[in-house]
N, C-alpha and C positions, 0 to 999 in steps of 0.2 A: 536722698538718692545720690547727691553729689559726693558725700564722704565715701560711699561704697565704690563709686567710679574711680575716685582718686586712689582708693586702696588697691583696686585691681591694676591701675596703671603703674603705681609706684612700687608694687610688691609689698603691701602692708603686712600686718601681723600674720596673715594666712600664708605668706610666702617665705616666712623665716625658716631656714633650714634646721632640721633636727640636730641636736647635739650628737657628735660622734665620739664613741668611747675611744680612749687612747689605746694604741697598740700595746699588747702585753710586753713585759720585759723579756720574757723567754717564749718563743713560739712553740707550737706543739712538738716539733721535731726535736727540741732540746729538753723537754720535760721528762721526768721520771728519774730513776736511779742510775748513776754512773759510778764507776769504780776507778780509784786513783792509781795510775801507773807511776807518776812522779809529780812532785809539787815543790817548786823552788821559791825561796825567799832569802834575800840578803846573800846571794851567791851560794846558797846551800840547798841540797835536796832534803826538805824536811819531811818527805814521805819515805821513811825507811822503817825497817822492823814491822810492827803491827799496822803502821799507817799505809803500807803498800796494800792496795785492795780495799782500803777504807771506803765508805760510801759517801758520795755527794748527791744529795737529793735536790732536784731542780723543779720548781713550780713556776706558774705563770708569772708570779710577782717576787720571786726570790730564790735564794740557794742556801743550803746548809751543808757544811762539811762536818760530818759526825765523828767524834773522837772514839775510836774503838776501845779505849780504856776508861772513858768516863761518859757513860750514856746520858747523864743529865746535863753535861756541859759541852756544847758543840765547839769545835776549833774555830770555825767561822760561820756566822749566820748573817746573811745580807738581804735586807728588804730592798727590792730594785724597781726602778722605773726607767722608761726611755729618756735618754738625755735630749735636751733641746738642741736641735742642730744649729750650728753657727753658720750663717750663709756666707760669711767672709772666709771660711776655712773649709778645706777639703776634709771630709770625715775620715778619720784613721781606720774606722771599722764600721760596718753597716749595723752593728749591734752595740752601739755605745749606750752605757747606762749610768745612772746616778744611783747610789746605794746608801743605806744607813746600816752600819755594821756593828755587830756585837760578836762575842765569842772570846775564848781564851787567848787567841792570837791578836786580838784587837786591844791596844793599850788605852784607848779612849773610846768607851762604848757610845754608840749612837752618833758617831761622827758621820757627816755627809761626805761621801767619798765616790770615786769612780769605779767602774767595772766595764768589762766587755767580754764577748764570747763569739765563737764560731765553731762550726762543725766541719771537719776536714773530709777529704775524699775517702778516707778509710773509716768513716763513722767514728771519728775521735773528737771528743770535746776539748777545745782549748778555752780556758776560762782564766781571766785575770781579775782579781778583786783586790782593791786597795784596802789595807787594814789600818792605815795611818795616813796622815797628810803627806803627799808626795813632795819631796825636795830633791833636786838634782837633775841630772840629764838621763832620761830613760834611753837605753840602747836598743830598744826594739818595741814592736807593737805588743808582743806578749813576752815580757821580760820579768824574771825573778831576781834581778841583780840588786835591786834596791830593798832596804829594810821595810819599806812601806807596801811592797807589792808581793802578792802570792799568785804564782802562775800554776794552774792545774793542767795536767794532761790526763784524760780519763777515757775509758772505754765502757761500752754497754755491758759486756760480759763480766762476770766475777773473775778476779785475777787468781790463778792457781798459786799455791804456796811456792816460795822460793825453794829450788832444788839444791841439795848439797852437791858441791862440785865433784864431778867424776871425770877426770881427763879422758879416760878410755871411751866412755859412753859419749861424752860431750863432743869429742872430735868428730863422731859420726853425726851428731845432731846439728852441728854447725852447717854441714854441707847442704846447700839448697839456696833458694831465692827467697828473700825476706822483704816485705813491705816496710817502708819507714813510717811508723806511727808518730814518732816525734824525734826531732833532731835538735838538740840544745847546744848552743855555742855562746859562751859568756852568760849562761842561765837564760838565754833568749831563744824562744821557739817561734820561728815564722811558720806560716802555713805549710804543711807538707805539700810538696809538689805532686801533682797527679802522676801516679805510676812510679814514683821514686822508689828505688829498691836497692838492696845490697845482696850480691851473690857471692857465696863462699864455695869455692871448689875445695879439693883436698888440700891444696897448698896456698891458694891465692884468694883475694877478695876484690870485687869490682863494685863500685857504687855508681849507679846510673840514675838519670832522671826519666827514663823511658823503659818500657818492657822489651824493647828490641835488644836481643842478646848481642847483636853485632855492633851496637852503637858504642862509640868511644866513651869510656867511663869518665866521670868527673873526678874520680879518685880511685886509686887502686894500690895494691901492694901484696905482701905475703902475710901469712899468719901461722902461728904455732902455739899450742897450748903449753903452759908451764905448770910447775907445782902450785897447787891452789893455796889460798889462805884458808883460815878456819871457816869463813862464811862465803867468800867469793871465789870464783874461778879466776885464773890468771891466763892471759893471752898476750903474746908478743905480736904486735902489728908492725909490719915493716913498710912504711909509706914510700911509694915511688912517685906519686903524682898527686895533684889536687891541692886543696887549700892548705894541706900540711906540707906541700912541696916534697922535697926528697930528704926529709928529716931522718928517714931510716927507722931504727928500732924504737918503738914506743910501747913499753910494758904497760899493760892495760888490765882492767877488771871486767868480769862478765857474770851474769847470773841468768840462769834459765828459770822460768816459771812455767812448769809443764814442758812439753816438747815443742810448743809452737809460739812461745813468747820469750824473747831474748833481749836483755839489756846490756850494753857495753859502755864503759867509761874509759876514755883514752886521753893521753896528753896531746895537746896541740903545740907544745913548746913550753917555755918557762922553766927549763931545766935548771937545776943548781949549776953554778959556774963550772964545777969540776966534771959535770956530765955533758956539757954542750958538745965537746969534741970527743967524748969518750962514751959512746952508746952503751958499753958494757957496764957502766956505772949507774945507768938509769934504773929507777925503781918504779913499781906500779903505784898509782895513786892510793892514798889512804881513805879518802872520801869517795862515796859512790854518788857522784852527781856532777853538775856542770858549774864552772866558774870561769875566771879569766884565763886559766891555763888548761882547763879540761873540758872536753866535749862529751856528749852522751847521745847514744842511739837507743831508741826503743823500737824493736823490730818484731813483726808478726810474720810467721811463715806464710808464703803466698797462697797456699791452698786454703788458708783461713781468712785471708784479707778480702775486704769489700772492694770490688773494682768498679 
């Protein structure tokens, strides 16, 4: 009788709490198929051509970026689990993961690396997967500046094919208010601010962090379409205020994917010496992505945006 009494008093074998299954790496809201809008690694947008709109499949325990040209070999395949929280440090993200990575972009298969993800206010998946051991100073929570990091910006809907630039038609398509799905600076994309948007009138643009049309814009200027390249449209942005200050003319690139998805790449400085004081000598970027001198907007027309 005494052992039974002691067991009840001390919380013996019958009082042992059942084992709790660890939380999955990806919650239900993140699972399923996503489609790539942009993916940056080593300061380059590696999602161009057929990789725009390529599929990222997310399961409870991992993620696969499928290569649209090689069905049998994924670009990135990561088996993921929740990272152990360090009580001495503030978590950089609520969804910190550890991963074991393979794929054609991973130079050392089965390496144990880091990953993280979040879903923004516009139902966009931000995903960072290390494909190699990280070395250096990361310049943001979701950064594709380092060779070791791949940052994805994805949406749930399939991505329409890129449209051939047509300045006459595109001038009309620009006009309106656009939700900011992704904003890359130095290949780094922080979480899109709620209600962040860019409004284009017939001659001007206004970038705001609120839907209030009378709010002072954080950035504004003029815009005018120019003769397109073979693949990209060209737009001259004339910055008056904001992070770009009053740098004036910034020859830029744009691409429409259907009528309601727009991507813009513009200079934030870093001009050749002969063009610093001579805006007429400035030329549009050659690469369609973000790095130390170029920024990128990924915009969705507001009537399509999740608010």
